[in-house]
N, C-alpha and C positions, 0 to 999 in steps of 0.2 A: 138106655141100657147098652153096655158094651156088647159088641158083636164078637163072639168067641166061637170059633169053629168046633164042632163036636169032637174032632180028633185032637184038639189042643189039650195040654195038661197045665192047668192054672191053679196054683195053690190058693185055697180060699182066704189065706191071710194076706195075699198080695193086695196092694192098693191100686185099683184100676179105675180111671176116670170113665164117666158115663159113655163117652163117644169113642173109646179106644176100639181098634179092630185087631183081633188076634186070629191069624190064619191057620191053615191046616198044620198039624204036627209041631206046633210051637210048644215050648216049655217055659213056664214063668214061675219063679221060686217065691217063697213066702215073704221075703224081705224086699221085694221089688215094688217100686212105685212107677206107674205109667201115667203120665200127665195127659191132659186133654189132647185129642187128635193124634195120639201115637198110633202107628200102624206097624204090626209085625206081619210081614207078607206071608211067610210059611217057613217051617223048619228052623225057626229062630229059637235060640236058648238065651234067656235072660235070668241070671241067678245072682246070688250074693246080695249085699246091701247096695242096691243099685237104683238110681233114679234116672228116668228117661224123660227129657223135657218135652213140652208141648209141641206137637206137630212133627216130631221126629219120625222118620220112616226107616225101618230096619228090614233088610232084604234076606232071602233064604241063606241058611247055613252060617249066619253070623253067630258068634259066641261072645256074649256080653256079660261081664261081671263074674266070671268063674275064677277059681283060685289063681293067684299070680304065679308066673313061672319063675319063682325065686325060692331057692332051698332054705332061705332064712325065714320064710313065712311059716307061721305055726298056727294058723287059724284065727288070728286076731280079727276083731270085727271092723275091718277097714271098709272103705266105701268107694264106689264109682258114681260120679255125678255127670250126666250128659245133658247139655243144654237144649235149647229150642231149635226146631226146624233143621235138624241135621239129616243128611242122607247117608245112611250107613249101608254100604252095598254088600254083595255076596261074599261070604267067607271072612268078613272083618272080625278081628278079635280085639277086645278091650278088657283089661284087667283092673281090679281094684288096687288100692294102695297097700303099703306094708308098714309095720311099726318103725322100720328104719327110714321111712320117707314121708312121715306126716299122716299116714293112714288114709290118704285120699288120692285118687286119680280123677282129674276133672277135664271135661271137654266143653268148650264154649258153644256159641250158637252158630247156625247157618253154615256148618261145615259140610264138606263132601269127602267121604272116605270111600275110595274106590275099592275094587275087588282085592281081597287079601291084605288090606292094610292092617297094621298092628300098632296099638297103643298100649305100652307095657305099664307095669305098676308104678305109681307115684308120678306119672307124667302130668303136666299141666299144659293143655292145648288151648290156645285162644279161640276167638270167633272168626268166622269167614275164612277158615283155612281149607286148603285142598290137599289131600293125600292121594296121589295117583296109585295105580295098581301096584300092590305089594310094597308100598312104602312102609318102613318099619321104624319104630322108636324103641330103643332099649329103656331100661328103668330110669326114673328121675330126670327125664328130659323135659325142658320147657320150650314151648313154641308160641311165638307172638301172633297177634292178630294178622290176618291176611297173608300169612306165610303159605308157600307152596312147596310140597315135598314131592320130588319127581319119582316116577315109577322105578321099582327095584332098588330104591335107595335105603341105606341103613344108617341110623343116627346112634352114635355111641352113648352109653349111659352118662348122665350128668351134663350132657351138652345143652347149651342154650341156643335156640334159633330165634333171632330177633324179629321184631315186627316187620312185616312185608318183605321178608327175605325169600330168596328162591334157591332151592336145592335142585340141581340138574339130575336127570335120570341116571340110575345105576351108579350113584355116588356113595362113597363111604365117608361119613362126616365124623371126624374125631375131635374137632375143636369148635368153639363157639362161633356162630355166624352173626356178624353185626346186623342191626336193623338196616333194611333196604339193600343188603348185600346179596350177591349172587355167587354161588359156589358150584363146582363140578369136579369130577375126576374120581378115579378109583380110591385114592386118598385125597379127599376133596381139598381144593385150594380156592381162594377167593379170586374170582375172575372179573370183578367189577361191581357196579351197582345194578340193581334190578330196575333198569330204566323203563322197560315195558310195563312193569308193575306200577312204577311211579306215575307214568302217563295215564294208565288205566284208573288210578286213584285221583286223577285230576290235579296232580302237582304242576304248578306253573313252571315256565321255562327258567325263570330267575332262580327259583328254589332248586331245581335240578342242577343248574349251573353251579350254585353255591355248594350243593352236596358233592359235586364232582371235584371242586377245588379242595374241599375239606378231605375227601377221600385220598386225593393225591398227596396231601400233606401228612395224613395219618400213616400212610404206608410208603413214605419216601425213605431212601436209604440213610439219610442223615439223622444223627441223634438216636436216642433210645425211644422206645414206645411210650414210656411215661412222659418224656419231654415233648414228644409230638402231640400227645393227647392234651397236655396242658396248653400248648401253643394254639391248637385248634379251638379249645374251650375259650381262650382269650379272644381270638380273632373272630369267631363266629357265634358269640354269646347270644346274639339276637335271632339266630336261626334255630327254631325249635327242632326240626328234623335232625340237624347236625348235633344239637345238644342231646338228643335222644341216643345217638350213636356214642357220644362221649360218656353219658351216664352208664350205658351198657358196658363200655370198655373199662370203666372205673369199678364196676361191681366185682366182688370176689367170685372167683370161679376156679374149679379144680382142673379145667380143661385147657385154658389158654384160648387165644383168639386165632381163628382161621385166617391165614394171610395169603397174599398173592405169591405165585412162584417167583423165585429170585431170578435176576438177570442171567445168572450162570445156568440155572436150571432150564431156562427158556432157550438158551443159545445151543 
């Protein structure tokens, strides 16, 4: 039987697994589903059509599944789906989707969302991601697996953050970040590849060297971006990580690709 503190307010229509723990002063709405092993430490609010996956722990004063911060939202029955084994720390906010974005906000498995992080409406966040303190996503952002969003960073709406990308702290990200890329700055620029992340994920030296060669070609001053992408696709067709970057850059996007600072800007 679920352990529910007597001060918690849990709607009888909520779906609560047998071993869920709900601490003091939590509020759980009627359309919430808490899977096995979920823990709400205390003072947590989970509302809306929200599913929290197995083993996820939510810390005090997190606000999960409440109405999106979007004036175009008019009460449509959109959803928030959170995966397994996430750590959602104090003051984190996650909102459901909207009619204008597919009606779904989704978070993968094994994520760490530190104090004050925000996942807005219609975002899709992969698995094994880390959001440092006060890292924030605007609406309709997608974040790939193993991405890291630095503290006090803000990601513009509709931006794509690629697989295993790194966003430095206090960065404003206006453009798409390629897989394995590293960006930083007030108006973030591409500063290279996330070499530390690649090594942590056990990429071998040859693959990292190949990625570096492809990166230099993709952002060389010669030719157009389209021409460089096609050249890299031809030369590195057998390297799966390079082709992941190529596929990412070929996809339609309203934001464009985050690029390195120009030589003129650096001098």
